[in-house]
N, C-alpha and C positions, 0 to 999 in steps of 0.2 A: 504494500501498500504505499503509495506516494504521497509523501506529507511536505507540508509549506510551513515554514516559519517565519512572521512576522510580530513581530511586537507584541511578545505574548499571545498571539494567535495563530492555532494551530490549525489546518485544513487538512482533512484527509476522510475518504471516505466518504465521501457527501455531506460530512459534518464539517462543523468548527465548532473547537474547544476554546472559550475566553475564558480566562479565571476561573478553570474549574467547570461552567458553565456550559451543555453542550446546547446550540442551537443550528439550527439550519444553514447551509452553504451561502456564501455570499451570492446579493441578486443576481447578477451576470450570470454567473455558472446555473443559478437557478431557473434563468430565463431561456426559455425553449425558443431557437429561432425559428422568425419566419422568411415567408419570402416578400422581400419588400415590391408592392406594387409599384407602378408609376406615380401615383396619387398620393401617396404615401410618402414616397421619398421625396415629389415636390413639393407637399405640406414641411416637411422637414426642410429643405432647401429654403424655400420663401421664408418661413419662420427665423431661421438663423440670418439670413440676408437681410429682413428688417429690423432684427436686434442689433446685429453690426452694425449697421447703415444710421441706426443714434447717434453711435460715436463720432461718426464719419461725416456727419453733417457740416460740422464746423468747419472745416479747413478751407475750403470755397469763400466762407460768409464771414471772414476772420475780420478782413477791413471793415465791412458792414456793423459787426459787432464792435470791434474796438472805436468804431464813430458813434456809435450808441452809448458807450459806456465812457468814453473817453479817456481808452487805453492806446499804450504804444504800440506801437506796429513791431519793436525789436522786443517787446516781452508778451503780444496777445499768443504766443505761442503757447504758453501757459493754459490757455483754452483747453487745447487738446492734452497735452501733457497731465493735466490734472484728472481726466477723463481718464486717462491710460493707468494714473496712480489707482483712481478707484477700480478701475476692471483687475490691474492685479491682485488688488483685496479680494476681490470677488472672486478671484479666482483658488484664491487661499483659504479662504472663510465658506465660501459658498457651494460651490462646484464639487469639493466632496462628500457634499450633504449626499450626493446621488448614490453613495456607497452605501446610504444610513437608511434614509425615511425612500417614501413611494416620486420616483422621479416626475409622473405626470401630474402631483399636485404641486411638485415643487418649480416645475417650466409653467405652470399656467398661474402660480402667485407670482413669480418673479418680474411675465407678464405683464399682471396688473398695476406693479409696485412701478415697472419701466413706462408705463402710460401717466400715474399720476407726475412722476418727474420730468418725464417731455411737458407736461401745463405748468410745472414751477418755470421750465426755462422760459416756456412762451410767455407766461406773466413777469418774469424776472425784474423787479424795481430797481437793482445795486447789482453792482459787480460780483459782490459778495454771495448774494443772493445765487446769481449766475452760475459763478464756481463751486457752491455747494450742490445744483442740482445738475452740473456736468458730471460731477464726482459719480453723483445719486446714480446718472445712468450708466455709465460706467461700470459701477458696483455690479448692477442689475443686468449689464448685457453678456454678462457670463452665461448666460440663457444658453445662449450659442453652442460653450462648451457641454453644457447638460446631454442638449440634444445631440451633439455629435456624439458623445459617451452611448446614449443612450439608443442611437440608431449602430454602434460598432458593435452592442452586446447583442442586441436583436438580430443582427444580419446572420447567413451563419457564414464561416470560415473561411469558404471556399471565395466570398463575393464580399467579404468584409471590406478589402479595402478599393473595390467599386464601388461599396455605398460610401464610405468615408469619402472618397472624392465627390460622387455626385452631392452630397452634403456639404462639403466646405468646399465646394462652388459656389455654391450659392452665399456662404463668407466672404469670399473675395469680392464676385460679384457684385454685393450688397457695398462694400467696401467703395466700389470703386463709383459704382451707380448713383453712389449717396451724394457725391461733387454732380455729377449732371441736374438729378432732381432735388438737388439743395441749390442750385445756382440760379435752377430755372422759375423755382417759388420765387424766391428770393430776387429776381426780375420783376416776376407780377404782384407778389401781396408780401415783399418785406420777408428780414431775414426768421422770425418769428413766427410766419405759417407753417413755416417745415416742420417745427415742431408742433402744430397744434394737431397738424394733420396726421402724421408719423403718431402723436396719441392715441387718436380715434382711430388708426390702420393696427395699431398693437392690441389694443383691446380687441378687436376683432378677431385677431390671429388667437389672443388666448383663450376665447371662448372656441374656435374650430380644433385648438390642440385640446384643450381637457375632453374635448366631445371622442376624437379621433384617432390621440394616441393609445395605441394598447396597453388595456389595463395591465400593471406588473404590481400583481398581488401577494406578493411570499415572504416570508419571513425572514426577516432581518437578523443581521448578527449583531450581538449585544455589546458596542463598543465605545466607550464613551466619545464626547465630542472632541475633548483635549486629545487624546490618543487616535482619534480618528487625524485631525491635524498633524500632529508626531508622524505621523505616517508617512504623511507625504514627502517630509524630509529623509525618512528611511528609506525610500523608493529612489532617491538620488544615491543614496551612499549602494546599495546594490543593487540597481541596475543600469550598466556603463552604457545603455544604446537610450536611457531617458538623457542622462547627462550628456552626451554627445550632442542628439537629437534635439536636444531643449538651449544649447548654449548656439549650435546653428540657425534656430528657430530667432534669437536673439539678435542675429547678425542679420537675415534678410530682412527683420519686420522693421531693424535700425535701415536699413536701406531704403525700403518703402515709403519710410514716412518721412526721410530723408528728401525725398523727391516730390512725393504729394504736398505736405503741407506747405510750404512755403511760396508753390506753382503759383498760387493767385495773386503774389505781389510783384514779378514781374510780368506777367500776361494780363495785370489791369493797369500798369505804368505803360509808359511809351517806350517803346514805340507801337506797341500793340495793342493795350487802351480796349481790353476785351470785355465784354459784360460778360456776368456771372453767369449766366445761360450757355455763353460762348465757352467759358472757360471750364464747367459741368461737362461738356460734350467730349473731353479728351476722356472722364472716363468711361465713357463708351468702347473707346479704343482699348483702352485695360481690362474692360470686360471680354471684349473679343480673345485678349490674349488671353486671360484667365480659363474660358470655356475651353482653348485649343490643349492645356496642359490638364481636362477633367481627365483625361485616360492612364494619368498617373496613379491612380489609385490601381488601375486593372494592370499596367508595368511590376508598379509593387508586387501584387499577388502573382504573377510569375517570376519574381525573383530580380527585378532588374531593378530595387530600389535604389542600391549604391551607384549606379552606372546613371540613370537619371539624376542622381542629386548633383554629381560630378559636372554633367553634360548644362544642368539649369544654373550652377553657380557661375558656370563660364558665361556663358547666355548674361547673365547676371551683372556680370564683371563688364562686358563688352557693349551692354545697354547705355550705359554711362557715356561713351563715345560721339553716339549722334546726339543725346541729350544735350551736351554741351555746346552742341553748335544751335542751336535753339534758337538763337538772334538772328543768323542767316534764315532760317526757314523753320515753320513749325510744322513740316514735316517731318522732320529732324526728332522735334519734339514726340509725335505721333508715334514715329519706330520705335524710338526708344521707352516710352509706355508699354506699347505692345509687349515688346520682347521682357520688360524686365519685369509684367506681371504675368506673363506666361513661365517665366526662371522663378517668382514667387510662388505659385501656385505647383507647381512640377515639386518644388522642394518641400514644400508643407504638406500635402498631400504624401508624398514619401515618406515624410519625420511620422508623419499619425501612423501610418497603416506597420511599421515598425513597431514603434511603443505601443500599440493595442495589442500584440502578439506577446510579448514578455509574462505579461501577468493579467489573465484575462479577471481574475478576481476585483480587481482594484481600477476598472479603466475609469471610473471619475477622479479617481486622486493620479492617475498618471496625466490624465487631462488638464488637471489645476496644476499639477508641475510643471509640464511641458510649457503650456502656455503661460505662467507665470514668467517664464524668459522673452515671450513674444510680448508681452506687454512691457516691462523693462526696457527692451528690443526700442517697441514705438514708443517709449516717454522720452527715452535720449535724442532719440530722431524725431522729435516735434519739438522739442524745446530747444535740442541743438541748429537745427537747421533754418530755424528763425534768427538768431543771434548770428549764427557763420553768414547768412544772407546780408544781414544790416551791417556786417563788417565786412566781407570781402565781394558778395556779389555773388549773381549765378555762378561763377568759376569756381569759388571758394564750396558751393553745394557740391558741384559735379567733383570736384576734388577730393571732398570728404564723401562723398558715394561711393567711389571707385574703391578710396581706400577700406571701406566697410568689406565692399563683395571681393576686395583681393584679400582679408581677413579671412573673411567665409572661404574663402577656396582651400588656404594655405590649411585652416583649422580642421574642413573636410577631410583633405590628403591627410593630414597626421594622425588623426583618428581612424581611417579605414577600420586599422582591425580589430577597435575595441568592437566593431557590429561582428558579432560573429553570423557567417551564414546561415546558421539553423534558425537566428531570430526570421528572417523573411519569409520560415515555412514553416516556422510553428501555426498549429492550429487553433 
């Protein structure tokens, strides 16, 4: 009988023993895999896309928000950074609850609270109220990761990578289309309208999720909340795949936010003088790149996750070359946005496909640990990019982005041996 030891939690023979008390095995092992229908997969993807879009509506609106509250353009990146800080806290303190309580209720509850936070942003009277509400939106947007872990647990082992690819495609497309939608709505009805409409849509999604998500009525492992959180950190000690892939995630998301956060500043200034709607259209180009990479999960299922990662990180590095020539032609920017988002999605899906195979009974905590580094990278990229742009211009931003890409590629090459080949084929 195979036993697994984790913080005094011994799993074996379909039961768990914690502190001398026998309970049922953890929920993801108890879940019966299902065939993922297109409508169900679409619901997961749309819910993820909307939730994460709530965090990423802000970048194309930064100049308008700064004007509304009298904030400096050099420091306005704090709006995005504080959302990422909230997201990081949610990853650590909320996402692991998916291994402890009913995910269906947890997901619906987070969605309802997100709608309330969006309304606070809509009516925020001061910059302080705005920052608190933005942090709350980030905190609750981690519902996306609860959905990814839930989908991975429900999927059959041979199709887990494909399902994760579909659901995470919704996340990346939500990040990118948020720019298009926010820019257009801001030009039509002001930046606050973006959050008002999203609040209504989020409530609708909450109802649909509660109604259509498969019920998960299984007995939970009896583990205290503090020990549940502690086990997230223990996973980093025990699982080299998680450590390596989390750091790669930090690099790639610092890279993408280094590009997207300050983009509104040069595009809205001479010689371009683009409107928010026109700036938002670059999100469509990025969405095309992300969709093209949606098959990365299938590649991981077939054992090509390492090759996919290396190729995608190389593409991400090379993408900064056309981006750097944006002043010559906006077509260079389009090419760069498409390729960098393709690379981001390919690496991200490969990362998650690998880590979900190493500890099936702890998928929510694996998600939390991995995505904490995503949040750290996004926060660093968001705040750093506006500061770099203020003092070194677009050239400084591009050099910084290329430097981050190079570090990611070097780190991946140096740590390839720490990801055993069996991790890619583990059921």
